[in-house]
C-alpha positions, 0 to 999 in steps of 0.5 A: 630445801630442793626447789620445785622451781620453775628453771628447774622444770625447764631444765627437766624438760630438756633434759634427756639424763637427768641431774647429774652432779655438775647439773644439780651444782652448775644448775640448781641454786641452793636456799641461801647459799650463793654458790649455786650448790645445792645445800644438801650436797656434802663436800665428798661422796664416797660412793657413786652408786648403790646396789640394794640386795633385798632378801625379801621374806626376811632372812634369819639373822640367827641362821646367817651372821648373829651367833647366841650361845644362850640361844643353844644353852635354852634350846626347848624351854620356855621363852623368857617374859622379860623379853616378849611380854607387851612385844609385838609378835606376828604369828605367835602371838597367844601361843606359847613360847619355847626358844628355838636354838640355831639350826647351824653352826657358826664359825669365825671368818677373816682376819676380823673373825667375823661369825658367819654361819655354815649356811652361807661358805661363799659369805665366809670367803669375803668375810673382810669385805663386810661390815655386818651390822647386827643390830637393826631395828625397824617398826612393821612386822609384816611383809608389804608394810615391812618393805615399804617402811624399809624403803621408804622411810615410812608405812604411809603408802605412796612416799618416793622410794630410797631409789627414787630419792636418790635418783632426784637427788643425783640423776643418772650417769647414762642417758641412755639407761633409767637412773633406778632399775629394778630386777626381781627372782624367786626360790624359796618358801612362799615367796610373797609378792612385791608390789611396784610402788615399793620402787615408786617416785611418790610425790617426786616427778615419776621419772625418778621411779625404778623401771623394772628389767626382767632378766628373760624375755622381753627386759622391759615392757612395752619399749619394743618397737612395733612391728613393720617400723623402722627406727627412723621412722619412730624416731620421727613420731616421738620427736613430733610427740614431744615437740607438741608436748613441750609447745602445749607445757610452755604455760603449764610448766607441768612437771608430768609432762616434762617426764613424759616427753623424758620417758619417750626419748629414753624408751626410744633410746633403751631400744638399742641399749637394753638388748645389748645391756641384757645379753650376758652371752657376751660376757666371758665364760669364767665371769659366768661360771663364777656366777653361776649365771645362764643367759635368759635364766631369770635368776638371781644369779643373772641379776647379780651379773646384770647388777654389775653390767648396769653399775658399769653404765652409770645407773645410780641405783639398782635393787634386786629382789630375792622373793623366798626368805619367809621361813615359819616352817621347813628352816633348814630346808629353805635356807639351804635352797635360799642360800644356794641361790644367793650365796655364792652370786652375791660373792661373785657380784664383790669380787667381780666390783673389786677386780673392775676397781668398782667397789671403792665407790659401789656401796653394796647393802644386803638384807630383808624387810625385818629378821625373825624371832628366836622362839620356835615356830613349826610348820613342815619343820623348826621356823621362826615367826617376823621380828622387828626388834633385832636383826642383821643386814650388811654393807661392803664397798663404797666408803664402808670399812670392811672386816668388822661388825657393828652393834649387837643383840641381847643374849637370845637375838631378840632386842637390839641393845648395843649400837642400835641402828633404826632403818632411818639411820641406815638410811641417813647413812646410805645418803651421807655415803652418796654425798647427801646430808639427809637433814637438808635433802627436802622437798617441800609436800602438803605443805612439810619439808619431807624427806626419806629419813622422817622427821624422827631424829636419824643419825649417820653410823659414822663407825663404820666410815672407813 
């Protein structure tokens, strides 16, 4: 267990960087370990950072990566009760259920012959970089609790997000930027709101929560220097306030005071680092064109380019949300829109990381909070309802095999039935690639050893490891 000791608090209070790998190894004692190495650290990390591309709303696995010929054969026929009886269904509960065939064509791509739909022509170009997980399962069927489960491993509000866990365990590699950054973009059908608690720190010190960056307007709220205030004057104020806080905290040993001190110092440094980071106009023209990014436009394309810039500067966890994938109706129309906004920029991000020799130690994850049903739902054209029993995501880089598929759903794409990957397994695998043993990465909370992967058994999906 990672101890919340006074020594640790003292270190946090005096550190502007956070817990880096070397700092952890040198300054924290693991329980029962005499060498000073935390027990949760594995001998080797394959990835240094994570870029998590969340397609918020739940993209249809049946129009992206999960090809089922039987689905087309049964198009328009009643959905067999053997699949759906007693199963959780969102908006189709109590209605006549009919099979909806694929609404696009699939082709094989890459040396591994990966099935990828025609909605994703740029994904097809990078098929050999992708490890497509076709057997995901989650436990929450509505958007907000499903995001909460995907981000924290539980539907209980107020628990630490995966980015906060990673930031807490490994820290940032930069002193001028937060270790966990979040950006959002919008485009598609019915963009669901994303609450800031989705990147919260929960019971961890709040310094480890995600910081939302805006790709248009002020990059970060409330960081801009007050009018008519020089940098030197502001520095004196920050130093004076922090000196008083440190003095008052000598006896309290309150980690949130240490967090506030670090926040003041970080915010002061960010006044210089963030504007330079966010100014993508400095990128070469061919890079902007590759992503389809324009300075200040707030799009997913610009956010992907900013994600690469953040990764270059040492940010540990970068979470991009694109809101617009809730396709209960008009699925073809909105899949074209969502894929048009995200397909090429995602490809560009992978290519850019490869060209800079960064993909090998950057874990990129793509997916939504759940999938969509094999059954028809019609509101302004064919659509699909929420679905939790089987859906697809992919991983690339960071020690993952490329050009392979893992797991499978049944013949209609309803139930994950082969090499099932639960969300907790995804978390365990992500932590493993970062050099963290998920079973030993715990924090005492309310008398329990709490962890991202929860109390139920989670396993590392070793078959996908390079």
